[in-house]
N, C-alpha and C positions, 0 to 999 in steps of 0.2 A: 573527687570528694568522697569521703567515707559514706557508706550507706548502701542500701540495696542488698540483694542476695541474702546471705546468712544474717547480716545485721538487721535487715528488715523482717525476716522470718522469725528471728529469735529476740526481737527488740524488748518485749515485755520481760522475758527471762533475763536478758542482759542487764536490765535495770536492777535485777535482784543479785545476780552473780558477779557483776562488774567485770573488770578486765581479765580476771582469772578464767572466764568462760572461753577465752581463746585456746585454752589447753584441751577443751573437750574433744575437738575433732581428732586429736592425736592420741586419745586415751583408749585403752583396751580393758574391758570389764568382763568378768565371768559371773554369771548368775546361775547358781546350782539349785535345782528344785523348782519345777514349773507348775506348782499348784497355785493357790490364790495369792499368797504373799509374794512368791517369786514372779508371778505374772504381773502384779501391780508394780513391783520394783523395776522389772525389765521394761515395761511399757513407759514408765516415767523416764528412764534413761534413754530410750530410743527417741521419744518425743523431744527430749532436751538436746539431742544432737551429739550424743557420745559417739566417737568415731567408730568403735568396734565393740559390739555386745555379743558375747557367746553364751548361748543357753545350754544348760546341762541338765539332763534328766534321763534316767535309764528305765523309767516306768512308762506304761501305756495309759492313755486317757481312759477313764471310765465314766459311767453316767453320773455318778455322784460328784465328779469334778465340775459339772456344768453349773452348779450353784455358786461357784466362787471363781472359777477360771474362765474369765470372760473372753479369752482369746480362742477358746475351743467352741466348736459346734457339735451337734449330734453326729454329723458325718465323721468327726475326728475320733469318736470312741473306738478304742482298739489300736489307735496309732500312737507312736511315741510322742510324749507331750512336748519335748523340745522341738522336734521336727514340725509338729502341727503348729506350735506357737510361732516358730520362726517365719512361716509363710505369712501370717497375719502381721507380725511386727515389721517385716520387710516392707509391707505396703504403707505402714504408718509414716515412715520417713525415709525417702530414697537416699538421703545423704549419709545414712548409717549402714555399716556393714553388719548384718545380723547373721550369726552362724549358729550351728547346733552341734553338740557333742554328746554322744551316747555311750562313750567308753569310760574307763577308769579315770580318776583324777590323779594322775601321776605328777610327780614333782617336775618333770620335764615339761609337761603340759601347763602346769600352773605358773611356771616361771615367765611366761610371756605376757602376764597381766599386771597392770598397776593396782587393780583392786579385785578382790575375790569376795563375793557375797554368797553365803550358804543359807539356804532355807530348807526345812524338812529334812535335816541331816542328822544321822545318829551322833551321839556325843563322842564316840571314839573317832569318827571321821572329823568332827569339828576340832578335836584336840590335835590330831595328826596334821591337818592342813593348817591349823592355827600356829603350831610350832614352826612349820616350814615358812609360812608367810612372815612371821616375826623375824626369823633369822635372815630372810632375804629382803626385808624392807618393803614387802607388799602389804598394802592396807587390807585388813581382814575384818569382815563384818559377818555377824550371825544374826538372823532374824527368824523368829518362830512365832506361830500363833496356834493355840490349842483351846478350842471352845471359846470361852469368854475372856481369855487372857493372852497376852503377847509379851515377848521379850526381845530386846535389841542389845547387841554387844558390839563394841568397836575396839580394835587394836590397830593403831596407825604407826606403831614402831616406837623405838626409843627416842627418836628425835624427829618430830614432825613440825615443820615450819608453817604457821598460818600467816599468809601475807597480809590479809585484811580481816581482822576478827569481827568487825561490826557490820551491821546492815546499812544500806544506803551509801551515798557518797559522803566523803568528809564534809563537815559543815563549814560554812563561811559567814562572814558578816561585813557590813559596810562601816568603815571607820568614820567617825564624826569628829573626834578630837583625841589627841594624845598629849598628856602633860609632860613637862620636863621635871623629873624628880627621881627619887629613889625610895620606893619603886615608882615607876611611871604608871599612870592610869590611862587606860584606853576606854573611850566612850564609843560604843558601836551598837548597831542593831542588826537584826536578822536580815537575810537577803531579800525577804518578801516585803520589807518596808519598815513600818512603824513598830513591829514586834520586837521584843527583847532579843538579846543575843542567844545563840543556841549552845554556848560552851559550858563545860563543867570544870570543876577544880581539877588541876593536874593535866588538862589537855595541853598538848604541844601545838604551837601555832607558828605560822610564818606570815610575813607582811609583803605586800606588793602594791605598787602604784601610789605609795605615800608621797605627797609633795611637801617639801620643807624638811621634815625629819626623815630624810632619805637614807640615813644610816640603818634604818630598820629593814629596808628593802633587801631581800636576798640573804638575810642572816640565817644562821642555823636555827632550827626550831626552838621556841622559847616556851617554858611552862607558864601557865596562867593561873591566877587565883581569882575566883569570882567574888566580886563585891556586892553586886545587885543585878537586876535584870538588864542593865545597860552598861555596866562598868566592869572592867577587868584590870587586875594588877599584873604588870609584867616586870622585867628586870630594871636595872638602873638606866634611866634615860636623861639624867641630869646634864650629861656632857654632849647630848645630841643637839642638832639644830632645831629651832622652834617648828612645831607642826604648822603647816599652812592649810592643806585641804586634801580630800580624797583618800584613797587607799582601801585595800581589802585585807581582812584578816582571815586566814584559812587554817583549819585543823589539819594536823599531820598525824597519820596513823603509822605506827611502827610494827613490824612483824613480831609475832609471838612464837615461842618454841614450847611444844608440849611433848610429854613422854607418856607411853602407855605400856602396861604389863601384858604379857601373853595370856591367852585364854586359860591355860593350865593353872597359872598363878592367880588370875582374876576370879576363877571359880572359888578358890579357897579363901581369898581375901578380896571380896567384891567391893568395888566403889560404885554405888548405885545412886543415880540422880533421883531425888524425891522432891515433890512440890513443897513439903513442909516436914518438920521432924516427926509429926504425928504419923506420917506415911512410912517411916522407916521399918517398923515391925511388919507391916503389910508387904512391902517390897522384898524384905529379906525372907519372908515366908514363901512368897512366890518364887524367889531364887532357889530355895530348897525344894519347892514343889516341882519345878521343871526338872531338876536333877533327879528327883525321885521318880518322875515319869519316865525318864530315860532308863533308869534302873528297872522299873516295872516292865517296860517293853523288852529289855534284854532278858529278863527272867521269864516272862510269859509269852514272848513272841507276838504280842498284840498290845493295844491300848486298853485301858479300863473300859468295861462295858458301861454305857450311859446309865446313871442312877443306880448302879449295882453296889449295894452297901459293902459287900465283901471286897470288891476291887478297890473301892474308895478307901477302906480301912488299911488295905495293904500298901497303897501309895503313902498313906500317913505314916505307917510303920517305917517305910523306907526313908521318908523325910526325917523322921526322928533319929534314924541310925546313921545318917550321913556324917554327923560329927563336924560339919562346917558351919552350923548355925551360930551366929553371933547374936545373942539375945534370945528371948523366948519365942517359940514357934507358935504362930496363930493357927491352931489346929482347925478352926472353922474355915479359915481361908483355904487351907490345903484340901479339906474335904470338899468344899464347894468347887474348887478348881478341878480336882480329880473326877468329880461326878459328871462333868460335862467335857472332859478333856478329849474325848473321841470326836467331838463335834467340830465342824468347819463352818465358819461364818464369814461371808464376804465383807461385811463392814470391818471386822477385826483385821482381815487380810489387807484391806485398803489402807487402814491406818498404819499398821506396822510396815507394810510394803512401801508406803510413801515415805515414812520416816527413814527407812533403810536406804531408799534411793537418794534422799537428801544427804545422808552421810557419805554415800558414794560421790556425790557431786562435790562435797567439801573436800574429799580426798583428792579429787582431780583438780579443782579450781583453786584450792587453798583459800577459799573465801568462807568465813565463819568458823567458829571454834567447834571441833568435833565433840561428840558425846564422850563423857569421861565417867565410866566405861559402860555401865549397864543402865538400862531403862526397862521398867516393867509397867505394863498397862493392863487394867482389868475392868470389866463391866459386870462384875459378879453381883452387883445390886439388882441385875435383872432376875436373879434366881429367887429373890424374896418377894417378887410380885405374887399376888394372890393366886393367879392361874399357874404360874411356874412352880410355886412351892409345893403344890399338891401332886406333881407329876411322879410317875412310878417308872420302874425299869421297863415295864411293858409298854408304857406310853412312848418311850424314847428309844426303842430298840428296832431301828429300821433293818430290813433285810438288804444288805448292801448289793449294789450292782457291780461291785468289783471286790475281790477278796484280798486286795493288797494292804499291807500294814501302812499306817499313817506316818510313823516315824521311819526315816530312812528312805522316803520316797524318791529322793534325788539320786540315790545310789544303789537301790535294790532292784533286782530282777523280780517282777511280780506277775502273778496270775490275774486274770480278769474274766468276768463273765459279761454277757450282754443282756441287759434287761432295762427297759425304759418304760415302765407303766406311766400313764398320764398323770398330770397334775401333782397333788400332794400325796398320792398313795405311796405306801412303803415300797422300797426298791427303786424309788424315783431319783431324780436329780437333786432333790432336797434332803437326802438322807443325812448329810452333815448338819443341817439346820434342825431337823427333827430330833437328832441326838441331843440337842440342847433344849429345845422348846416343845417337843412332842408333835404328834400328828394333828391334833385338834387345832393347835396354833397355826400350823401351815394352812389349814382350811380357812381360818380367820384372815390370814394374810392374803389369800387368793380373792377374798371378797371385798377388799379395801377399795375405797374410792378416794383418789388423791389428785390434787392439782399441783403441778410444778410450774412455777412462774419464773421463766428465764432458762434458756437452753445454751448458756455460755459455758465457761470452764467448770464452775461448780455444778450447774445444771446437768452437764454431760456425765459427771461422776455420780451424781444422784441417780440419774436414769439408769446408768450401768448397774449400780447397786440394786435398784428396784427390780430390774430385770433378773438379776442373779437370785435375789431372795424370793422371787415369785409374787411380789406385790401386784395385786389386780390380775392375777393369772388364772382366775376362775370365771365361771359363767356370769357371776354377779359383780365382778370387779370392773373398775374403770380408772384409767390413768390418763389425765389430760395434761398436755404440755402446751404452753403458749409462750411465744416469743416473736417480736416484730422484726428482728434483725435477719440479715442474710449472712452467709458465711464469707469471711474475708481471709486472705492468706495468713495474716498474723494470728488467726485463731488456731491454726493447725498444730503448733507445738504445745498447746495447752488443752485442746478440746478433742478428746480421743475418738469421738463418734464421727468426726468429719475427715474427709480425704481431699486431695487436690481437685478431683473431679467434681466435688460438691461446691466449689467456690461460686458465690453469687446465688446459690439456692437458699430457700428459707431454712433457717436453723431448725425450727420445730418439726418440719416435714422430714428432714433428713434424720434428725434425732429419733423420731418415732419409728422410722424404717429400721434404724440400727437396733433399737430395742426389740423389735419383732424378730430380727435375725438372731439376737442373743437368746431370746426366749419367745418362741412362737405363740405361747399360751397367753402372754400379757395382752390385755385389752387396752390399747393405747390410742389416743386421739390427738391430733395436732391442730392447734389454733395459731393464728398469726395476729393476735390482738394484744393490745395493752390492757392491763387490768387497772382501771382507773374510773373516775367519775363519768367519762364519756362512754364507757362500756357497761354501765350498771344494768342496762336492760338485758345484756347477755349474762353478766356475772352478778346477778342480784342476790337477794337474801335467800331465796329458795335454792339457788345454785350452791351457795356456801354452806347452808344447813344440810345439804345432801352429802357433803364431803365428810370423810373421816379425818382428813388432815390436809394441810397445805405446806409445801416446801418452797421456801423463798430463796431464789438465787439471783436477786436483783442487785444492781450496782449503783442505785441512787437512793439517797436517804428519803427523798420525797415519796418515791414509789414504795419503799419498804414501810414507811409510816402509814400510807394509805392501806396497804394490804393488811397490816396489823390491826387497823381500826375496823376493817370489814370482818376479820376473823373474831375479834373481840365482840363485835356486835352480834354475830351469829353463833357465838360459843363454839367456834371451830378451832381445833389445835393448830398451832403454827410453829414450824421450825425455821428459824431465820439464820442463814449462813452468810458469812462474808470473809473475804481475804484481802490482804494488801502485802504483796511481796511474801516474805516468809511467815507473816502473821496471819492468824485466822481465828474465827470464833463461831460457835454454834449456840444460839439462844433458844430455849424451849419455852413457848408460851402455851399453857394449857388453861383455858378460861376457868375461873373459880378455883383452880388448884395452885397455879403459880401467878406471880405478879405480872401484870402487863408489861411489855417491853418499855424501856424508857423512851420518851419522845425524842426524836432527833432535834438537836439544837439548830439554830440558824447557822448556815455555813459562814465561815469567817469572810469578812469583806476584804478581798485582796485588791480592790480597785486602787490604782495608782493615779494621782493627779495628772491630767493631760500635760501640764506644763513640765512635769518631771520627765515624762516620756519624750516630749518633743525637744527639750532644751537641757535638762539637768539629770540625766540618768546616772545611777550610782552602782547598779548591779547588773549582772547578765540577765536576770529576770526582766529588768526594765528594757533592755535592748531587744530581748526576744519578743516582748509584748509589742514593742514599737515595730518590729519586723512583721508580726502578725497583722498589725494595723496597716502597714505598707502593702502587704499582700492583698488585703481586702480593698484598699483604696486604689490599687493599680489594676487588678485583674478580675475583680468581681463587680464592684459598684459601678464603675464607668460602663461596663458592658450592659449591665441591667438598665442603667439610665438611657443609654443609646437605643437599646431595643424598645423600651417603652416610648421613647421619643419618636421612633420610626413607626410604631404601631398606632399611636394615639396622637392625632393633631392637637388635641387639647392638653397634652402632657404638661406644658409649662404653666397652664392655668391651675393645675391641681397641686402644684408644689407649694409648701408653706412659704409665706413671704420672707421669713427670716433667713432661709437658706436657698431661695430660688436662684439668686445670682451665682452662688458658688456651684450649684448643681449644673446650671446651664453652661457655665464656663468650662466645667469638666466635659460636658457633652461636646461642646465645640472643639475642645482640645483633642478629644478622642477622634473626632471626624477629621481634624487637620492632620493628625499623626498617623492616619491609616497607612500601614506599610504595604509596599508592592511585593516585596520578596524578603528573604532571610537577611540580606545585607541591610535593609532598612531596619530590621528588628535589632540587629547588633548595634547599629548606630544609635538607635533610640536608647538601648540599654547603657551605652557608654555615656550619652548625654545625661541620663538619669543618675548614673553613678556620680558623675561630676557635680550634679546639682545637690545630691544628698550628702556626700562625704567630703566635698571641698567647698563649694559655694555657700552652702547653708552654714557651715562652721565659720567661714570667713566673715559672713554677715553677722553672726552672733558675736564674734570677737570685735567686729567693728562697732557694734552697739554697746557691748560691755568689754572693753579692753582689759588686759591682764591687771592693770593698775587701778581699774575702776573700784570705787568705794560705794557701798550701800548707804553709808552715812559717814560723816567725818571720822576717820581713823578705823573704820570697819571695812575690811576688804570684801568686795563682792564675791570673788572666787575663793571661798573659804567654807569650812564646815562640810555640809552635805552637797555643796556645789563644787564639782571638779572642773577645772578649766580645760576645755577641749583643744585639740589641734587639728588642722585640716590635713587630709590625706592627698597624696599625689598619685595619680593612676599609674600603675606599673603592670603591663601585660604579662611580665614574667612572674608576678606574684600570684600564687595559686588561688588565694582567696579572691583577689580582684577578678581573675578570669572566671572562677566559679560563679561569681555573681553575674557577670556578663552573660555567660551561657544559660544560666537558669532564668534570668530576667528576660533575655531575648526569646527563649523557648516559650515562656508563659505569655509574653506579649504576642508572639506569633500565633499561639493557640487561640487567644481571645479574638484575633483578627482573621482567623481561619487561613493562615499562611503556613505552608509546610515548614516545620522546624528542621534544624540540623544540629547534631551534637558534636561535630568534628572540631577539636580545639585549634587545629592548624588553620582551618578555614576562617574561624573567628579571629585568630591572630592576624591573618592576612587582611581581613576587612578593617580591623582596628588600626593597622599601620597607616591606613590612608585617611583616617578620620582626623579632622582639624576642628577643634572646639573654639568658639569665640571667647575672648577674655571676659572675666567677670569683674564688675565694679559694684561694690556694696552700696546700699542706699543709706542716706542720712535720715535720721528721725524716724526710723522704722520702730513701731511699737511691738515689743515682745512681752507677753504676759508672764508675770513672776509668781502668780498665785492662782488657785483654782477659781477664785471669785472673778479675777480679771479675764480668765478664759471664758467664763460663762456670760460676761457682759456682752451684749449684742449691739453691733453697730447699726445705725439707721439704714433702712433699705434705700439703695440707690436706684430710684425708679427710672431715671434716664438710662442708666446702664442696663437695667433689666429690659427696657423696651428695645434697645439696640440689639441685645442678644436674641430676643424673641424674633425680631425681624430677620436678623442674619441667619438664624437656624431654620426659620421657615423656608427661606430661599434654598438653603443647603438640602433640606429634606425633599423639596420639590425636585431638585436636580438628581438626588439619589434614587427617588422613586421612579423617575423616568429612565434611569440607566438599566440596560438589559442585563449587564453582568453582575449586578448587585444581588447578593444572596439575602434571604430573609429567614431568620433574624440576622441582622447585620453582624453582630458580635456574639461570642460565646463566653458567658460569665463563668469564671472558675472559682469554685468554693474550696477553701483550704481543706485538704485531706492529709492527716498526719502520716498515713501509710503510703502516700505518694512520694517517691524519692525526689522527683523534680521539685515538688512543693517544698520539701524539707531542705533540699540544696539551696533554694532561694532564701528560706528563713535563716538557715545557719550562716550563710555568707553575709546576708544583710545585717544580721545581729552582730556578728563578729567584727565587721567593718565599723559598725556604730560603736562597739566596745573599744576598738582601737582608737577611734576619735577621742574617747574619754579615758583612755588608759585603764580600762576594765579588763581583767583576764578573760580570754575567750572561752567558749565552750565547744566541745567536740560535737560531732554530728548526732551521736546518740543522746548525749545530755540535752542538746537543743531540742531533739524530738520529744524527749520526755517532758520537758518544761513547756515548750510551745504547744504540744499536743495534749497537755494535761493528762498524761498517761499514768494509770495506776500500775505499779510494778506487779507482775504476776508470774507464777511458776506452777507447773503441774503437780509437784509434790504437795504443796500447801492445799490446793483444791481437792486432791484425792483424800488427804487426811481429814479435812473438814467434812467432806461428804460421808466418809465412814463414821465419823463421830455423830453426824446427824442421824444416820440410819440406826445407830444404837438406841437413839431416843424413839425412833419409829417402832421398834420392838415393844417398848413400854406403852406406847399409844395403842398399839394393836391389842394388847392385853386389857386395855381400858383402865389403866392404872390411875387411881385417884389419890395416891400417896405422894405428896410433893418430895419426900425424902428420897424417892427412887429416881427422880429426874436429875439431869446434870446439864449445867451450862459449861461449855468447854472453851478454853482459850489456849492457843498454842503459838509458839514462836520457834520455827525450825532453825533459825540462825544459831540458837544454842540448845536446840532439842528440849525445849521446855513445854510441858503440857499440864494444864490445870483444869480439873473437872470439879465443879462446885455445885451445890444444890441451889436451884433458882430461888430468889426471894419469894416469900409468901405473899399472897394478895391481901389487900385491905379487907377487913371484915366490918360489916355495918349491922349491928344488932340493936341499935337504939330505936325504940318505938316512941314516936311523938304523940300519936293519937290525934293528929291534926287533920283537918279537912282541907280540900282544895279551895283556895280563895280566888285564884285567877288562873286562867289558861290562855297562853299567848302562842301565836305562830308568827315569828318575826315581830313586827310591830302591830299585828292585827290581834285584837282582843276576841277570843272565842268564848270566854266565860269570865264574868266578873260578879262576885258575890255581893258587891256593893251597888250594882246597877238596880234600877227600879224593877218592880215585879214583872211588868210587861216585857222589858228587855231580857230579864233572866229567863222568862218562859220561852221567848224566841230563841235564845241561845241554847237552852236545853234540848229543844226538839231538832236543832240543826245538827246533822251528822258531820263529823270531822272530814270524812271522805268527800262530802258535798262541798265543804269549804275549800278543800284543795282543788277540786275541779273548777270551782268558781274562779280560783286564782290562775287557772290555765295550766295546772300541773297534771302529770299523768297519774292515774289511779295507783295508789300505793297500799299494800296490805300490811306493811310493818312501819311503825313510827317509833322514833326515839324521843322520849320525854326527859328533858333535863329539868331538874327541880331545885328550888331554892327554899330553904326552911328559915322561917323568921327566927331571929335570935342567933344565927350562925353567920360566921364571916364568909366572904366570897371564896376564899381558898378552900374551906371545907366543902363548899358546894362543887367546886371544880374537881375535887378529888373523888367524888362519888360517881359510881358508874351510872349510865343512863338507864331509865326504865324502858323496856321494850313493850310496845302496845300493838296487838294484832287486831286489825280491822276485819269485820265480817265480809 
């Protein structure tokens, strides 16, 4: 059975990249330029499992690299960047061959790669290599960051085929009815149950498993026209047989062919992606500014000095003279860009490097549509902040720890000096950041106090960025990480702070140690707590008010909502980040400056009626949920009940009367079925296979035969009920044998019997198994609706008494046996990353699907659905963390201007990035002049103006804190007062923020 190995390690990524990911191990990629952008891209490619990644850089690492190149340490200063980076990247993923090249980029050398990515490269080198790659069919990418701006370019040749242009798997739906007509109308719903269908106009679809109108099964893809949420028009069905029941409708995606211009032509005639037409002048101005910067460096042999007016104006003159500008040049944008273009910022490198890596993955996997062809990103809004706008050339002129030019770092031989003054002083690791924000800002960064909640994929990237920029790297700084989880193997391809040796260790502890290695000055503390109501004594109001900001990297809506409420209450800024597959977002909440985040809605109720799961499944989601229930009912609950029964003589008396008989029957069954060896386990698995996939279906068809009618003239097996068929066990069928091996293994584990995975041994045992014939029962009641499922039969007290007596005797016998181990059985809890567990779930579900003619799901798809896994990939998390850190810069400045903040939304499947101003908060300026008429705490009246004078006097002298203590609550210093004003509706009251009251 598929699974394990690479599939297990990369499962979250495979859910994003699909089948094209199988090309990754055979791919070879060159990454040239190993400063911040190249390091981020190379790291993502190595974690993703690219077969061969070659790093190219002819320069030596210098101290200033340490604020963006997270693969380097202080001991690497003076060594070749590619060589030093290779050693670290090789440890990240042993499945990837990581090489280093320090020579020229000759055509003979370039010819061995499928993709070439250039960063920090001179324009002349970009053009030379771009021409060669275009002519040879090598996918070519350029990625650059300069100060607060970045650019990305893609050329995938004249004919690049995208096998699967959209994210996720092709959608499908369950057919409920198909009319005979021209056009025919299909009534269907989404695979999750009662929701509408997921199709769009023009989608191509195929049909399978349709009963009656079988002419549709296996036909060529048919275009659909959407009528409404549940109906689709298809072609002419008037000559087809009448529809009877069942069937699945599935989307078909066809490959797309895309064509790209070489860099030389694309420079003069750029195709630039923009979020809206309003962004066109800005992006075209940046396009000219980057070219002008190359020209300036060629002319001066250096980049413009930070905040130097003469250099800035020279770049503007060069931009004006290029002659390639289409439309007016935004000179303010060019000036702002040029004034800080000598700077290096880790957040910008993270974003552009991650986007570049995603384009490399598109080139290899042919999943998603590549960028066509330019993208520009800037955060120049940071320069209008009150603190940043006043900076001078002197404020931003660090004395570099290396004398190498910033353009051409990937291909130039450079000189370097060694100097590493501590902290934020000039000549330090933060020179690139000081060039943008100045020395005083770096000192502010070092004093920050931040809480990072969650050390998963986003949390790791945030912490890496915080270490690079020097957040909390001074004597007064404090960075707290909290995460309850431990490191699992599936974390390694997405969470760069962890290694194989860290598996099962606490995430927060390992992450904190990694931060210290990246930047020894960072004051970081690791916690292993959940931030929630249960830990408010630790993370109370004083704790939150002490913070300068909170970065959320949580994966549940409930936890994120709670954290937001605490930050809002304590007026603490919050940066909330989230990802799902190629999509990500960053939301900035600055109390009193931006609007609070929207409250999370109630999660959709995906509960499926039990009768549907047990007797009338329609989709693979139904059979997978059934398999999950089977797992729990076979390998977890029985063992838990048996152990409790053995430990507690009064176990039966503690059971609810309504299900006592059922539980005790299972306990007795588990004791009767106790295996002696592996052969017994295989025999049990075969009996259970026969019971579930043959006998149960025979019984269902005996109760409701194919010709059965719900009412006169209305077939029972119609609409959303598909008539099943029993299976006959065949040991030569891989799915049958997969089920036997997985079920027997789990059964052996629960009974503490050594398992065996040899298929030949299992086949030998199965050949001697003889099962008794099955005779269906007459008059067996099968529930047809949820209400019938919930109806409870009366308790059979006689049967209950017999079970209690029989089990008491068995317990006495077992307790007296010397060979019996305690606890008697081992409960197994389903774990989505356990291959044996998923082997059982996949086989059990697909056999059930075969019973009902439902198309099966492969191992990975079954794992995603049954494990409720959110698809994830390192590129999205790295980009999101970089976007979040751009907002940190604004918070450190103490920005109170809402127009400077940005909420970011990205989708790497088509390289789209939207950054918009957060909505403004509600303002309440109405003065009522009213007095308090009543004060309540829950249902307790603390003050009532209409009470008699004696009662009012008593209420006035009683302290609120005393009232809380009388109620048995812990002493609180801060209270929230929610108020209702007479004459206003309840919705207006709900929209107002609470008043905070401080007690003495």
